[in-house]
C-alpha positions as protocol buffer text, in pm:
chain_id: "A"
residue {
  index: 1
  type: MET
  ca { x: 0 y: 0 z: 0 }
}
residue {
  index: 2
  type: SER
  ca { x: 142 y: 339 z: -98 }
}
residue {
  index: 3
  type: ALA
  ca { x: 135 y: 648 z: 117 }
}
residue {
  index: 4
  type: VAL
  ca { x: -122 y: 915 z: 42 }
}
residue {
  index: 5
  type: THR
  ca { x: 1 y: 1273 z: 45 }
}
residue {
  index: 6
  type: THR
  ca { x: -249 y: 1543 z: 134 }
}
residue {
  index: 7
  type: LEU
  ca { x: -167 y: 1888 z: 7 }
}
residue {
  index: 8
  type: PRO
  ca { x: -256 y: 2197 z: 210 }
}
residue {
  index: 9
  type: TRP
  ca { x: -560 y: 2402 z: 110 }
}
residue {
  index: 10
  type: GLY
  ca { x: -571 y: 2779 z: 76 }
}
residue {
  index: 11
  type: ARG
  ca { x: -200 y: 2857 z: 55 }
}
residue {
  index: 12
  type: GLU
  ca { x: 95 y: 2827 z: -177 }
}
residue {
  index: 13
  type: LEU
  ca { x: 323 y: 2530 z: -124 }
}
residue {
  index: 14
  type: THR
  ca { x: 671 y: 2569 z: 25 }
}
residue {
  index: 15
  type: ARG
  ca { x: 998 y: 2379 z: 29 }
}
residue {
  index: 16
  type: ALA
  ca { x: 880 y: 2195 z: 342 }
}
residue {
  index: 17
  type: ASP
  ca { x: 574 y: 2067 z: 150 }
}
residue {
  index: 18
  type: LEU
  ca { x: 798 y: 1960 z: -138 }
}
residue {
  index: 19
  type: ASP
  ca { x: 1026 y: 1770 z: 99 }
}
residue {
  index: 20
  type: ALA
  ca { x: 721 y: 1574 z: 221 }
}
residue {
  index: 21
  type: MET
  ca { x: 636 y: 1442 z: -128 }
}
residue {
  index: 22
  type: PRO
  ca { x: 665 y: 1065 z: -170 }
}
residue {
  index: 23
  type: ASP
  ca { x: 964 y: 903 z: -337 }
}
residue {
  index: 24
  type: ASP
  ca { x: 750 y: 743 z: -608 }
}
residue {
  index: 25
  type: GLY
  ca { x: 951 y: 788 z: -928 }
}
residue {
  index: 26
  type: HIS
  ca { x: 784 y: 1113 z: -1031 }
}
residue {
  index: 27
  type: ARG
  ca { x: 973 y: 1439 z: -1061 }
}
residue {
  index: 28
  type: TYR
  ca { x: 837 y: 1703 z: -823 }
}
residue {
  index: 29
  type: GLU
  ca { x: 922 y: 2071 z: -866 }
}
residue {
  index: 30
  type: LEU
  ca { x: 783 y: 2384 z: -706 }
}
residue {
  index: 31
  type: LEU
  ca { x: 721 y: 2700 z: -907 }
}
residue {
  index: 32
  type: ASP
  ca { x: 585 y: 3007 z: -729 }
}
residue {
  index: 33
  type: GLY
  ca { x: 415 y: 2781 z: -475 }
}
residue {
  index: 34
  type: VAL
  ca { x: 258 y: 2551 z: -736 }
}
residue {
  index: 35
  type: LEU
  ca { x: 347 y: 2182 z: -747 }
}
residue {
  index: 36
  type: VAL
  ca { x: 459 y: 2054 z: -1089 }
}
residue {
  index: 37
  type: VAL
  ca { x: 474 y: 1676 z: -1143 }
}
residue {
  index: 38
  type: THR
  ca { x: 623 y: 1525 z: -1458 }
}
residue {
  index: 39
  type: PRO
  ca { x: 654 y: 1164 z: -1580 }
}
residue {
  index: 40
  type: ALA
  ca { x: 974 y: 971 z: -1642 }
}
residue {
  index: 41
  type: PRO
  ca { x: 1166 y: 1082 z: -1954 }
}
residue {
  index: 42
  type: SER
  ca { x: 1208 y: 890 z: -2284 }
}
residue {
  index: 43
  type: LEU
  ca { x: 1511 y: 700 z: -2410 }
}
residue {
  index: 44
  type: ARG
  ca { x: 1619 y: 984 z: -2646 }
}
residue {
  index: 45
  type: HIS
  ca { x: 1588 y: 1230 z: -2357 }
}
residue {
  index: 46
  type: GLN
  ca { x: 1804 y: 1019 z: -2126 }
}
residue {
  index: 47
  type: ARG
  ca { x: 2055 y: 944 z: -2403 }
}
residue {
  index: 48
  type: ALA
  ca { x: 2099 y: 1320 z: -2458 }
}
residue {
  index: 49
  type: VAL
  ca { x: 2150 y: 1377 z: -2084 }
}
residue {
  index: 50
  type: VAL
  ca { x: 2416 y: 1106 z: -2056 }
}
residue {
  index: 51
  type: ARG
  ca { x: 2603 y: 1225 z: -2365 }
}
residue {
  index: 52
  type: LEU
  ca { x: 2596 y: 1585 z: -2244 }
}
residue {
  index: 53
  type: ILE
  ca { x: 2755 y: 1473 z: -1916 }
}
residue {
  index: 54
  type: GLN
  ca { x: 3027 y: 1292 z: -2113 }
}
residue {
  index: 55
  type: ILE
  ca { x: 3101 y: 1614 z: -2305 }
}
residue {
  index: 56
  type: LEU
  ca { x: 3072 y: 1864 z: -2019 }
}
residue {
  index: 57
  type: ALA
  ca { x: 3239 y: 1683 z: -1726 }
}
residue {
  index: 58
  type: PRO
  ca { x: 3591 y: 1656 z: -1874 }
}
residue {
  index: 59
  type: ALA
  ca { x: 3585 y: 2022 z: -1982 }
}
residue {
  index: 60
  type: LEU
  ca { x: 3487 y: 2171 z: -1644 }
}
residue {
  index: 61
  type: PRO
  ca { x: 3722 y: 2416 z: -1479 }
}
residue {
  index: 62
  type: ALA
  ca { x: 3843 y: 2336 z: -1128 }
}
residue {
  index: 63
  type: GLY
  ca { x: 3585 y: 2413 z: -862 }
}
residue {
  index: 64
  type: GLN
  ca { x: 3282 y: 2333 z: -1078 }
}
residue {
  index: 65
  type: GLU
  ca { x: 3061 y: 2025 z: -1101 }
}
residue {
  index: 66
  type: VAL
  ca { x: 2796 y: 1894 z: -1340 }
}
residue {
  index: 67
  type: LEU
  ca { x: 2490 y: 1729 z: -1184 }
}
residue {
  index: 68
  type: THR
  ca { x: 2173 y: 1572 z: -1319 }
}
residue {
  index: 69
  type: ALA
  ca { x: 1811 y: 1566 z: -1209 }
}
residue {
  index: 70
  type: PRO
  ca { x: 1677 y: 1497 z: -965 }
}
residue {
  index: 71
  type: PHE
  ca { x: 1877 y: 1759 z: -777 }
}
residue {
  index: 72
  type: ASP
  ca { x: 1703 y: 2065 z: -636 }
}
residue {
  index: 73
  type: VAL
  ca { x: 1786 y: 2421 z: -733 }
}
residue {
  index: 74
  type: ALA
  ca { x: 1622 y: 2630 z: -461 }
}
residue {
  index: 75
  type: LEU
  ca { x: 1564 y: 2973 z: -616 }
}
residue {
  index: 76
  type: ALA
  ca { x: 1319 y: 3081 z: -342 }
}
residue {
  index: 77
  type: THR
  ca { x: 1112 y: 2922 z: -65 }
}
residue {
  index: 78
  type: ASP
  ca { x: 832 y: 2877 z: -320 }
}
residue {
  index: 79
  type: THR
  ca { x: 1043 y: 2789 z: -625 }
}
residue {
  index: 80
  type: VAL
  ca { x: 1251 y: 2470 z: -635 }
}
residue {
  index: 81
  type: LEU
  ca { x: 1341 y: 2345 z: -982 }
}
residue {
  index: 82
  type: GLN
  ca { x: 1529 y: 2043 z: -1113 }
}
residue {
  index: 83
  type: PRO
  ca { x: 1703 y: 2109 z: -1444 }
}
residue {
  index: 84
  type: ASP
  ca { x: 1799 y: 1799 z: -1641 }
}
residue {
  index: 85
  type: LEU
  ca { x: 2162 y: 1907 z: -1601 }
}
residue {
  index: 86
  type: LEU
  ca { x: 2332 y: 2189 z: -1422 }
}
residue {
  index: 87
  type: ILE
  ca { x: 2679 y: 2325 z: -1374 }
}
residue {
  index: 88
  type: ALA
  ca { x: 2749 y: 2487 z: -1038 }
}
residue {
  index: 89
  type: ARG
  ca { x: 3038 y: 2601 z: -827 }
}
residue {
  index: 90
  type: ILE
  ca { x: 3117 y: 2320 z: -583 }
}
residue {
  index: 91
  type: ALA
  ca { x: 3139 y: 2579 z: -303 }
}
residue {
  index: 92
  type: ASP
  ca { x: 2772 y: 2675 z: -367 }
}
residue {
  index: 93
  type: LEU
  ca { x: 2636 y: 2318 z: -330 }
}
residue {
  index: 94
  type: THR
  ca { x: 2492 y: 2166 z: -15 }
}
residue {
  index: 95
  type: GLU
  ca { x: 2412 y: 1799 z: 43 }
}
residue {
  index: 96
  type: ALA
  ca { x: 2045 y: 1878 z: -17 }
}
residue {
  index: 97
  type: ASP
  ca { x: 2045 y: 2130 z: -299 }
}
residue {
  index: 98
  type: LEU
  ca { x: 2190 y: 2427 z: -480 }
}
residue {
  index: 99
  type: PRO
  ca { x: 2051 y: 2726 z: -288 }
}
residue {
  index: 100
  type: ALA
  ca { x: 2134 y: 2969 z: -570 }
}
residue {
  index: 101
  type: ALA
  ca { x: 2117 y: 2998 z: -946 }
}
residue {
  index: 102
  type: PRO
  ca { x: 2347 y: 2755 z: -1129 }
}
residue {
  index: 103
  type: LEU
  ca { x: 2612 y: 2874 z: -1373 }
}
residue {
  index: 104
  type: LEU
  ca { x: 2432 y: 2673 z: -1643 }
}
residue {
  index: 105
  type: ALA
  ca { x: 2092 y: 2504 z: -1647 }
}
residue {
  index: 106
  type: ILE
  ca { x: 2013 y: 2263 z: -1931 }
}
residue {
  index: 107
  type: GLU
  ca { x: 1668 y: 2127 z: -2012 }
}
residue {
  index: 108
  type: VAL
  ca { x: 1612 y: 1841 z: -2255 }
}
residue {
  index: 109
  type: LEU
  ca { x: 1265 y: 1883 z: -2400 }
}
residue {
  index: 110
  type: SER
  ca { x: 992 y: 1622 z: -2363 }
}
residue {
  index: 111
  type: PRO
  ca { x: 639 y: 1652 z: -2501 }
}
residue {
  index: 112
  type: SER
  ca { x: 505 y: 1699 z: -2147 }
}
residue {
  index: 113
  type: THR
  ca { x: 760 y: 1967 z: -2049 }
}
residue {
  index: 114
  type: ARG
  ca { x: 827 y: 2157 z: -2375 }
}
residue {
  index: 115
  type: ARG
  ca { x: 632 y: 2477 z: -2299 }
}
residue {
  index: 116
  type: PHE
  ca { x: 729 y: 2470 z: -1931 }
}
residue {
  index: 117
  type: ASP
  ca { x: 1101 y: 2444 z: -2017 }
}
residue {
  index: 118
  type: LEU
  ca { x: 1097 y: 2695 z: -2303 }
}
residue {
  index: 119
  type: PHE
  ca { x: 900 y: 2967 z: -2128 }
}
residue {
  index: 120
  type: THR
  ca { x: 832 y: 2928 z: -1756 }
}
residue {
  index: 121
  type: LYS
  ca { x: 1156 y: 2770 z: -1639 }
}
residue {
  index: 122
  type: ARG
  ca { x: 1360 y: 2988 z: -1871 }
}
residue {
  index: 123
  type: ALA
  ca { x: 1199 y: 3300 z: -1721 }
}
residue {
  index: 124
  type: ARG
  ca { x: 1264 y: 3181 z: -1364 }
}
residue {
  index: 125
  type: TYR
  ca { x: 1630 y: 3105 z: -1430 }
}
residue {
  index: 126
  type: GLU
  ca { x: 1667 y: 3440 z: -1606 }
}
residue {
  index: 127
  type: ALA
  ca { x: 1511 y: 3628 z: -1312 }
}
residue {
  index: 128
  type: ALA
  ca { x: 1732 y: 3437 z: -1065 }
}
residue {
  index: 129
  type: GLY
  ca { x: 2049 y: 3537 z: -1249 }
}
residue {
  index: 130
  type: CYS
  ca { x: 2142 y: 3198 z: -1401 }
}
residue {
  index: 131
  type: GLU
  ca { x: 2409 y: 3313 z: -1645 }
}
residue {
  index: 132
  type: HIS
  ca { x: 2354 y: 3038 z: -1907 }
}
residue {
  index: 133
  type: TYR
  ca { x: 2045 y: 2843 z: -2014 }
}
residue {
  index: 134
  type: TRP
  ca { x: 2043 y: 2574 z: -2284 }
}
residue {
  index: 135
  type: VAL
  ca { x: 1755 y: 2376 z: -2430 }
}
residue {
  index: 136
  type: VAL
  ca { x: 1809 y: 2051 z: -2618 }
}
residue {
  index: 137
  type: ASP
  ca { x: 1534 y: 1919 z: -2844 }
}
residue {
  index: 138
  type: PRO
  ca { x: 1608 y: 1547 z: -2892 }
}
residue {
  index: 139
  type: GLN
  ca { x: 1336 y: 1510 z: -3158 }
}
residue {
  index: 140
  type: GLU
  ca { x: 1463 y: 1777 z: -3401 }
}
residue {
  index: 141
  type: PRO
  ca { x: 1754 y: 1738 z: -3280 }
}
residue {
  index: 142
  type: SER
  ca { x: 1876 y: 2087 z: -3186 }
}
residue {
  index: 143
  type: ILE
  ca { x: 2042 y: 2293 z: -2916 }
}
residue {
  index: 144
  type: THR
  ca { x: 1965 y: 2655 z: -2831 }
}
residue {
  index: 145
  type: ALA
  ca { x: 2194 y: 2842 z: -2593 }
}
residue {
  index: 146
  type: TRP
  ca { x: 2120 y: 3169 z: -2415 }
}
residue {
  index: 147
  type: ARG
  ca { x: 2344 y: 3389 z: -2201 }
}
residue {
  index: 148
  type: LEU
  ca { x: 2235 y: 3651 z: -1950 }
}
residue {
  index: 149
  type: VAL
  ca { x: 2314 y: 3999 z: -2087 }
}
residue {
  index: 150
  type: ASP
  ca { x: 2189 y: 4303 z: -1894 }
}
residue {
  index: 151
  type: ASP
  ca { x: 1948 y: 4086 z: -1690 }
}
residue {
  index: 152
  type: ALA
  ca { x: 1787 y: 3926 z: -1998 }
}
residue {
  index: 153
  type: TYR
  ca { x: 1868 y: 3616 z: -2200 }
}
residue {
  index: 154
  type: ALA
  ca { x: 2022 y: 3672 z: -2542 }
}
residue {
  index: 155
  type: GLU
  ca { x: 2055 y: 3378 z: -2780 }
}
residue {
  index: 156
  type: VAL
  ca { x: 2424 y: 3299 z: -2832 }
}
residue {
  index: 157
  type: GLY
  ca { x: 2379 y: 2993 z: -3051 }
}
residue {
  index: 158
  type: ARG
  ca { x: 2133 y: 2758 z: -3213 }
}
residue {
  index: 159
  type: THR
  ca { x: 2231 y: 2448 z: -3405 }
}
residue {
  index: 160
  type: VAL
  ca { x: 2039 y: 2167 z: -3572 }
}
residue {
  index: 161
  type: GLY
  ca { x: 2140 y: 1818 z: -3680 }
}
residue {
  index: 162
  type: GLU
  ca { x: 2504 y: 1795 z: -3786 }
}
residue {
  index: 163
  type: GLU
  ca { x: 2583 y: 2162 z: -3714 }
}
residue {
  index: 164
  type: ALA
  ca { x: 2817 y: 2208 z: -3419 }
}
residue {
  index: 165
  type: LEU
  ca { x: 2745 y: 2443 z: -3131 }
}
residue {
  index: 166
  type: VAL
  ca { x: 3074 y: 2592 z: -3013 }
}
residue {
  index: 167
  type: VAL
  ca { x: 3070 y: 2774 z: -2679 }
}
residue {
  index: 168
  type: SER
  ca { x: 3343 y: 2907 z: -2455 }
}
residue {
  index: 169
  type: ALA
  ca { x: 3139 y: 2976 z: -2141 }
}
residue {
  index: 170
  type: PRO
  ca { x: 3063 y: 2855 z: -1884 }
}
residue {
  index: 171
  type: VAL
  ca { x: 3268 y: 2567 z: -2026 }
}
residue {
  index: 172
  type: ALA
  ca { x: 3450 y: 2543 z: -2359 }
}
residue {
  index: 173
  type: VAL
  ca { x: 3284 y: 2264 z: -2559 }
}
residue {
  index: 174
  type: THR
  ca { x: 3166 y: 2170 z: -2906 }
}
residue {
  index: 175
  type: ILE
  ca { x: 2835 y: 1983 z: -2927 }
}
residue {
  index: 176
  type: THR
  ca { x: 2662 y: 1836 z: -3231 }
}
residue {
  index: 177
  type: PRO
  ca { x: 2289 y: 1773 z: -3172 }
}
residue {
  index: 178
  type: ASN
  ca { x: 2277 y: 1450 z: -3379 }
}
residue {
  index: 179
  type: ASN
  ca { x: 2558 y: 1302 z: -3167 }
}
residue {
  index: 180
  type: LEU
  ca { x: 2346 y: 1347 z: -2855 }
}
residue {
  index: 181
  type: VAL
  ca { x: 2064 y: 1120 z: -2972 }
}
residue {
  index: 182
  type: ASP
  ca { x: 2190 y: 887 z: -3248 }
}
């Protein structure tokens, strides 16, 4: 028999409510006090995540780490997100979470999260001062990279298929979208 979680009525949810969610295989995030639950990702999604780790990890400067979901990024008491991948300063991490904006947040799109990742999450990371935000579309396949310039994201690269995305910050790497999913 599984545990039943009762959510509070009449108020926004907090980090404490999120911490009380069951460990049931779903991905729980909190956005402005609203609980967001998403299903497990597809094979192409997970393949892209693993291959991104293989590209990013060896290129990291000292003092930085790449992590995958589920790992909480606590932007506020009512906003706790879990990017598919993140790069953070090791000094900023706690055992429980990253209590600040990451250096880079990467979302790999799924049909159920596409609009959330492209608009809502992007806006929250932008407002929190996350310097870099990338979105990978494993179906197209493509990568779009943004960098924070004067408190707003500016696109610094978009590649499709066999085109290579070459970036120098926050880590110097070359990524070809097709190689992430094929």
